[in-house]
C-alpha positions as CSV (number, residue, x, y, z in Angstrom):
1,M,-11.3,2.3,9.6
2,R,-8.8,5.0,8.9
3,T,-7.8,4.7,5.4
4,L,-4.1,5.7,4.3
5,R,-4.6,5.0,0.5
6,I,-2.3,6.7,-1.7
7,M,-1.0,9.0,1.3
8,M,2.9,9.2,2.1
9,M,3.2,8.7,5.8
10,A,6.2,9.0,8.2
11,V,6.5,6.3,10.9
12,A,8.9,7.2,13.8
13,L,10.4,5.1,16.5
14,A,12.8,5.9,19.3
15,F,15.0,2.7,20.5
16,S,17.2,2.9,23.8
17,A,19.3,0.3,25.5
18,T,16.4,-0.4,27.8
19,A,14.2,-1.5,24.8
20,F,12.0,1.5,25.3
21,A,10.1,2.6,22.2
22,D,7.5,5.3,21.6
23,E,5.9,5.2,18.1
24,G,3.6,6.9,15.9
25,M,2.2,7.5,12.4
26,W,1.7,10.7,10.8
27,M,0.8,12.0,7.3
28,I,3.9,13.5,5.8
29,Q,2.7,16.9,5.9
30,D,1.6,17.0,9.3
31,I,5.0,17.1,10.9
32,N,4.4,20.2,13.0
33,E,6.6,22.2,15.5
34,A,5.4,19.9,18.5
35,L,5.9,16.6,16.9
36,E,9.5,17.8,15.5
37,K,10.4,19.0,19.1
38,N,9.2,15.5,20.3
39,M,11.3,13.5,17.8
40,R,14.3,15.8,18.2
41,A,14.3,15.2,21.8
42,R,14.3,11.3,21.1
43,G,17.4,11.7,18.7
44,L,16.0,13.0,15.3
45,K,18.8,15.4,13.8
46,L,16.7,16.6,10.9
47,A,14.5,19.8,10.9
48,A,10.9,19.1,10.0
49,N,11.3,21.0,6.3
50,E,14.1,18.6,5.8
51,I,11.6,15.5,6.2
52,Y,9.0,17.1,3.8
53,N,9.0,20.6,2.2
54,D,6.7,21.6,-0.7
55,E,8.2,24.8,-0.9
56,A,11.6,23.7,-1.8
57,P,11.4,20.7,-4.1
58,G,14.3,18.4,-4.0
59,T,15.6,19.5,-0.6
60,A,13.9,17.1,1.8
61,V,14.1,13.5,2.4
62,S,10.7,12.6,1.3
63,D,11.5,13.9,-2.3
64,A,13.6,10.8,-2.6
65,V,11.1,8.2,-1.4
66,V,9.0,7.1,-4.2
67,S,5.8,4.7,-4.8
68,I,6.1,2.1,-7.3
69,G,2.8,1.9,-9.0
70,F,1.2,2.4,-5.5
71,Y,1.8,-1.1,-4.4
72,C,5.4,-0.5,-2.8
73,T,7.8,2.1,-1.7
74,G,11.0,2.7,-3.1
75,S,14.3,4.8,-2.4
76,V,16.5,6.9,-5.0
77,I,20.0,6.1,-4.0
78,S,21.9,7.9,-6.8
79,D,21.7,11.0,-8.9
80,Q,21.5,8.8,-12.0
81,G,17.9,7.4,-11.0
82,L,18.7,4.2,-9.3
83,I,15.8,3.2,-7.0
84,I,15.9,0.3,-4.5
85,T,12.9,-1.6,-3.2
86,N,12.1,-5.1,-1.9
87,H,12.4,-8.4,-3.9
88,H,9.1,-9.3,-3.0
89,C,7.9,-5.9,-4.5
90,A,9.6,-6.5,-7.9
91,Y,8.4,-10.5,-7.8
92,S,5.7,-9.7,-10.3
93,N,8.0,-7.8,-12.7
94,I,10.6,-10.1,-12.3
95,A,8.0,-13.0,-13.1
96,K,6.7,-11.0,-16.2
97,L,10.3,-10.6,-17.6
98,S,11.4,-14.1,-16.9
99,T,11.4,-16.9,-19.8
100,P,12.3,-20.3,-20.3
101,E,15.8,-19.3,-21.6
102,H,16.3,-16.4,-19.2
103,N,14.6,-17.3,-15.7
104,Y,15.5,-14.1,-13.7
105,L,13.4,-15.5,-10.9
106,E,15.5,-18.6,-10.5
107,D,18.7,-17.3,-11.5
108,G,18.5,-13.7,-10.7
109,F,19.7,-10.7,-12.9
110,W,22.4,-8.0,-12.9
111,A,23.0,-5.6,-15.8
112,M,26.8,-4.9,-16.2
113,T,25.8,-2.1,-18.6
114,S,23.2,0.3,-19.0
115,E,22.6,-1.4,-22.3
116,Q,21.5,-4.6,-20.4
117,E,18.7,-3.0,-18.1
118,I,15.4,-4.5,-19.0
119,P,12.5,-2.1,-19.5
120,I,9.4,-3.0,-17.6
121,E,6.3,-2.4,-19.5
122,G,3.5,-0.4,-17.9
123,E,5.1,0.4,-14.8
124,K,5.0,3.8,-13.2
125,V,7.0,5.7,-10.7
126,F,5.4,8.5,-8.4
127,F,7.4,11.2,-6.8
128,L,5.2,13.5,-4.3
129,K,5.5,16.8,-4.8
130,R,2.8,18.2,-2.6
131,V,-0.3,17.2,-0.6
132,F,-2.9,19.6,0.7
133,D,-6.4,19.6,2.5
134,V,-9.3,20.0,-0.1
135,T,-12.1,18.8,2.5
136,E,-14.2,21.9,1.9
137,E,-14.0,21.7,-1.5
138,V,-15.0,18.2,-1.9
139,K,-17.9,19.0,0.3
140,G,-19.0,21.9,-1.8
141,L,-18.7,19.9,-4.7
142,T,-20.9,17.1,-3.3
143,K,-23.5,19.7,-2.0
144,E,-23.8,21.0,-5.7
145,L,-24.0,17.7,-7.3
146,R,-26.6,16.6,-4.7
147,A,-28.6,19.7,-5.5
148,S,-28.5,19.0,-9.3
149,G,-30.6,15.9,-8.6
150,K,-27.9,13.8,-11.1
151,P,-26.7,10.5,-9.8
152,F,-23.0,10.7,-8.4
153,G,-20.7,8.9,-6.2
154,M,-17.0,9.4,-4.8
155,R,-15.6,8.0,-8.2
156,K,-17.1,10.8,-10.2
157,I,-16.3,13.3,-7.4
158,S,-12.4,12.0,-7.6
159,A,-12.4,12.1,-11.3
160,M,-13.7,15.9,-11.4
161,M,-11.2,16.9,-8.6
162,E,-8.4,15.2,-10.2
163,E,-8.9,16.6,-13.5
164,R,-9.4,20.3,-12.0
165,Y,-5.9,20.3,-10.2
166,G,-4.2,18.0,-12.8
167,K,-4.9,21.0,-15.5
168,A,-3.8,23.7,-12.9
169,T,-0.6,21.9,-12.0
170,G,0.3,19.9,-15.2
171,L,1.1,17.0,-13.0
172,E,-0.8,14.1,-12.0
173,C,-3.2,14.5,-8.9
174,I,-4.9,12.0,-6.9
175,L,-7.7,12.4,-4.3
176,S,-7.4,10.5,-1.0
177,S,-10.0,10.3,1.9
178,M,-8.9,9.8,5.4
179,W,-11.1,8.7,8.5
180,A,-13.9,7.3,6.3
181,G,-14.5,10.5,4.4
182,E,-14.1,13.1,7.2
183,K,-11.0,14.5,5.5
184,Y,-10.1,14.7,1.9
185,Y,-6.4,15.4,0.5
186,M,-4.9,16.1,-2.9
187,S,-1.8,14.5,-3.8
188,V,0.5,15.9,-6.5
189,Y,2.8,13.8,-8.3
190,K,5.7,13.7,-10.9
191,V,5.2,10.4,-12.8
192,Y,7.8,8.7,-14.7
193,T,6.9,5.7,-17.2
194,D,10.1,4.4,-18.1
195,L,11.4,1.9,-15.4
196,R,14.1,-0.7,-16.1
197,L,15.4,-3.7,-14.2
198,V,19.0,-3.1,-13.0
199,A,19.6,-6.1,-10.3
200,A,17.8,-8.6,-8.4
201,P,19.1,-11.6,-6.6
202,P,17.8,-15.3,-7.4
203,Q,14.6,-16.3,-5.6
204,S,16.4,-18.6,-3.5
205,I,18.5,-15.5,-2.1
206,G,15.9,-12.7,-2.3
207,Y,13.0,-15.0,-0.9
208,F,15.1,-17.2,1.2
209,G,13.0,-19.1,3.8
210,G,10.4,-19.1,1.5
211,N,6.7,-19.3,2.7
212,Q,7.9,-20.7,6.1
213,D,9.6,-17.6,6.9
214,N,7.2,-15.1,5.4
215,W,6.0,-12.6,7.8
216,T,8.3,-13.6,10.6
217,W,11.3,-11.7,12.2
218,P,14.0,-11.8,12.6
219,R,14.4,-12.8,9.0
220,H,17.6,-13.7,6.9
221,N,17.3,-12.9,3.2
222,C,18.5,-10.5,0.5
223,D,15.1,-8.8,0.1
224,F,16.0,-6.3,-2.5
225,T,15.7,-5.3,-6.1
226,I,17.4,-2.3,-8.1
227,Y,15.6,-0.3,-10.7
228,R,16.7,2.8,-12.7
229,I,14.2,5.8,-13.8
230,Y,14.5,6.9,-17.4
231,E,13.0,10.0,-18.8
232,D,13.4,10.8,-22.8
233,G,15.7,7.8,-22.9
234,K,18.3,9.2,-20.2
235,P,18.6,8.4,-16.5
236,V,16.7,10.8,-14.3
237,T,19.2,13.0,-12.5
238,R,17.3,16.0,-11.1
239,E,15.6,14.0,-8.4
240,K,16.8,13.9,-4.7
241,S,18.8,10.9,-3.9
242,L,19.7,9.3,-0.5
243,K,23.0,8.4,0.9
244,I,23.6,5.0,2.1
245,S,25.4,4.9,5.7
246,L,28.0,2.4,6.1
247,E,28.0,3.2,9.8
248,G,24.7,1.3,10.5
249,Y,23.0,1.8,13.9
250,Y,23.7,1.5,17.4
251,P,21.5,1.1,20.7
252,G,19.6,4.3,21.2
253,S,19.5,5.2,17.5
254,F,16.4,7.1,16.3
255,T,14.7,5.3,13.5
256,M,12.1,6.9,11.1
257,I,10.4,5.2,8.2
258,I,9.0,7.2,5.3
259,G,6.9,5.3,2.7
260,Y,3.6,4.6,1.2
261,P,1.5,2.0,3.5
262,G,-1.8,0.7,2.5
263,R,-4.2,1.2,5.5
264,T,-4.4,0.7,9.1
265,N,-7.4,-0.7,10.9
266,R,-6.0,0.1,14.4
267,Y,-9.6,2.3,15.0
268,S,-11.7,-0.7,14.2
269,S,-14.6,-1.6,16.7
270,S,-14.7,-5.0,18.6
271,A,-17.5,-5.9,16.2
272,E,-15.2,-5.4,13.2
273,I,-12.5,-7.4,15.1
274,D,-14.8,-10.4,15.8
275,Y,-16.1,-10.5,12.1
276,Q,-12.7,-10.5,10.8
277,E,-11.5,-13.2,13.2
278,K,-14.5,-15.5,12.8
279,V,-15.9,-14.6,9.2
280,S,-13.8,-12.7,6.8
281,L,-10.3,-14.1,7.1
282,P,-11.0,-17.7,7.7
283,V,-13.3,-17.8,4.6
284,S,-10.7,-15.8,2.9
285,N,-7.8,-18.4,3.9
286,A,-9.8,-21.6,3.1
287,I,-10.5,-20.3,-0.6
288,R,-6.9,-19.2,-1.1
289,G,-5.5,-22.4,0.4
290,G,-7.8,-24.2,-2.2
291,Q,-6.6,-21.9,-5.0
292,M,-3.0,-22.9,-4.0
293,G,-3.5,-26.4,-3.7
294,I,-4.8,-26.6,-7.4
295,I,-2.0,-24.1,-8.9
296,R,0.7,-25.9,-7.0
297,K,-0.2,-29.3,-8.4
298,W,0.4,-28.0,-11.8
299,M,3.5,-26.0,-10.9
300,D,4.9,-29.1,-9.7
301,A,4.3,-31.0,-12.7
302,D,5.7,-28.4,-15.5
303,P,8.4,-26.0,-15.4
304,Q,6.7,-23.6,-17.6
305,V,3.5,-23.7,-15.6
306,R,5.6,-22.9,-12.5
307,M,7.1,-20.0,-14.2
308,K,3.7,-18.6,-15.5
309,Y,1.9,-19.0,-12.3
310,S,4.7,-18.2,-9.8
311,D,3.5,-14.8,-9.4
312,W,-0.2,-15.5,-8.8
313,F,0.6,-18.1,-6.3
314,F,3.2,-15.8,-4.6
315,S,0.4,-13.1,-4.0
316,L,-2.1,-15.9,-2.9
317,S,0.3,-17.3,-0.2
318,N,1.6,-13.7,0.8
319,V,-2.0,-12.6,1.9
320,Q,-3.1,-16.2,3.1
321,E,0.0,-16.2,5.6
322,N,-0.7,-12.6,6.6
323,N,-4.2,-13.3,7.2
324,E,-3.5,-16.4,9.2
325,G,-1.1,-14.5,11.4
326,M,-3.6,-11.7,12.2
327,V,-6.2,-14.3,13.2
328,K,-3.5,-15.9,15.6
329,C,-2.6,-12.5,17.0
330,F,-6.1,-11.6,17.6
331,K,-6.4,-14.7,19.8
332,R,-2.8,-14.4,21.5
333,F,-3.1,-10.5,22.2
334,W,-6.9,-10.5,23.1
335,V,-7.3,-8.0,20.7
336,K,-11.5,-8.1,20.8
337,D,-11.2,-7.9,24.7
338,E,-9.1,-4.7,24.5
339,K,-11.6,-3.2,22.1
340,I,-14.4,-4.0,24.4
341,A,-12.5,-2.2,27.1
342,Q,-12.0,0.7,25.0
343,E,-15.5,0.8,24.0
344,R,-16.8,0.7,27.8
345,E,-14.6,3.6,28.6
346,M,-16.1,5.5,25.7
347,Q,-19.5,4.6,26.5
348,R,-18.9,6.0,30.0
349,W,-17.8,9.3,28.6
350,I,-20.7,9.4,26.4
351,N,-23.1,8.7,29.4
352,A,-21.4,11.7,31.4
353,A,-23.1,14.3,29.4
354,A,-26.4,14.9,28.1
355,N,-25.5,16.3,24.7
356,R,-23.4,13.4,24.1
357,R,-25.9,10.9,25.0
358,A,-28.5,12.6,22.7
359,M,-25.9,12.0,19.9
360,W,-24.4,8.9,20.6
361,E,-25.8,6.8,23.5
362,N,-26.9,4.0,21.3
363,L,-23.7,4.3,19.0
364,I,-21.7,1.0,20.2
365,P,-24.9,-1.4,20.6
366,D,-26.3,-0.1,17.1
367,L,-22.9,-0.9,15.4
368,K,-22.9,-4.4,17.1
369,E,-26.4,-5.1,16.0
370,A,-25.7,-3.9,12.5
371,Y,-22.7,-6.5,12.4
372,S,-25.0,-9.2,13.7
373,Q,-27.7,-8.7,11.1
374,T,-25.5,-8.5,8.0
375,E,-23.0,-11.1,9.1
376,S,-24.6,-13.5,6.8
377,I,-24.6,-11.1,3.8
378,E,-21.1,-10.2,4.5
379,R,-20.0,-13.8,4.6
380,D,-21.5,-14.3,1.1
381,K,-19.6,-11.2,0.0
382,V,-16.4,-12.6,1.0
383,Y,-17.1,-15.6,-1.0
384,F,-18.0,-13.6,-4.1
385,R,-14.8,-11.6,-3.8
386,E,-12.5,-14.4,-3.3
387,T,-14.1,-16.5,-5.9
388,I,-15.2,-14.5,-8.9
389,F,-13.6,-11.2,-8.4
390,R,-10.0,-12.0,-6.9
391,G,-10.0,-15.7,-8.1
392,T,-10.0,-14.9,-11.7
393,Y,-7.5,-13.2,-13.9
394,I,-10.2,-11.8,-16.2
395,S,-11.5,-9.7,-13.4
396,R,-8.7,-7.5,-13.1
397,Y,-8.9,-6.7,-16.5
398,L,-12.8,-6.0,-16.4
399,L,-12.0,-3.6,-13.3
400,R,-9.4,-1.7,-15.3
401,A,-11.6,-1.5,-18.1
402,G,-14.5,0.0,-15.8
403,N,-12.2,2.4,-14.3
404,A,-10.9,3.5,-17.7
405,S,-11.0,7.4,-18.4
406,T,-11.6,6.6,-22.2
407,V,-13.1,4.1,-24.4
408,E,-9.9,3.1,-26.0
409,K,-8.2,2.7,-22.7
410,A,-11.1,0.4,-21.8
411,K,-10.6,-1.7,-24.8
412,E,-6.9,-1.8,-24.4
413,A,-7.6,-3.0,-20.6
414,L,-9.9,-5.8,-22.4
415,R,-7.2,-6.8,-24.8
416,G,-4.7,-7.2,-22.1
417,G,-7.4,-9.6,-20.4
418,A,-7.6,-11.5,-23.4
419,A,-4.1,-11.9,-24.2
420,A,-3.4,-13.3,-20.4
421,T,-6.1,-15.6,-20.6
422,D,-5.0,-17.2,-23.8
423,A,-1.3,-17.3,-22.9
């Protein structure tokens, strides 16, 4: 699995009148001369240093693309700190701000003055300033810790690396792994902690079509929310902002998306696809469906319960529908068979050279055998994850407490969990 956690990516597509599409996904700092030339030939009008440029802060498009809490992407659209994101990304915050007297989920919200903007407690906005390869440094630290004989894991290494670069830069630094630990990158962020709600449509418009239309295209809804970032009580003005084009697009337009995706499983094996299709996703869907049935019954009976649990229900249904769609598409597009064909081709390549046979001859058979032997254990892990871990509110606060950097922060997380379960 190739993990893309906490890394800004660029996804580029070129469309023509004949419906030709060429696409790819790259880490934002990897847009090199050859890739730039390829994209410019397909219609890109920006230079590579206008997409990402860590030597000239505030000059590139990526400087106006932010991560909201590392769960959604936003774009800065004014020199007064306005950020636009999706309504479904803001759903949790809108639900948190809603009350029986002011139900912003149902009625929407629009601040007519800056005084009417509503602060969102605990939210953070991350501006990427720089990202660089620290693979050799991580390997060296790992070797050093192993030689010391003291117990350690990647969480400890991440904390040490992030603290080291955080002190050096004065900014927030986050270590990320790619290709299952083959590469490590340090991302440096400017973080703002004062985010306020400016505008959100009613749920009937922002989530028009509801669960039935979710994860389907084309789709017709106003899936947007607007925030504003503040620092020291004033709107942030020094970050780059994007201009909104009123011209739209036309056949043959070059399209590029910059943002913060979670991960891609494109490089999964046929054994992993089989496991996801037959074990992990069906079990997860069944448990989430059961949870949704219980929650829906109480939500339908009491408007206040509906308001309290709407965010949790939305999260459950969003993931469940995605999982169901994946299982259907695995079968519809013969994904496992395609993977098997790729693995056969890879096996032929391995068998063609003695040195490759010595290293990898049994790689694919051994991988399939490992999946077969651990299937029952993995099934139990899915049940545990979906019930005890994800299925209870308190678990998320226990996780935050366990990951806290100080005792006081751990206590704060536990107090939040107690308040949430008592509410």
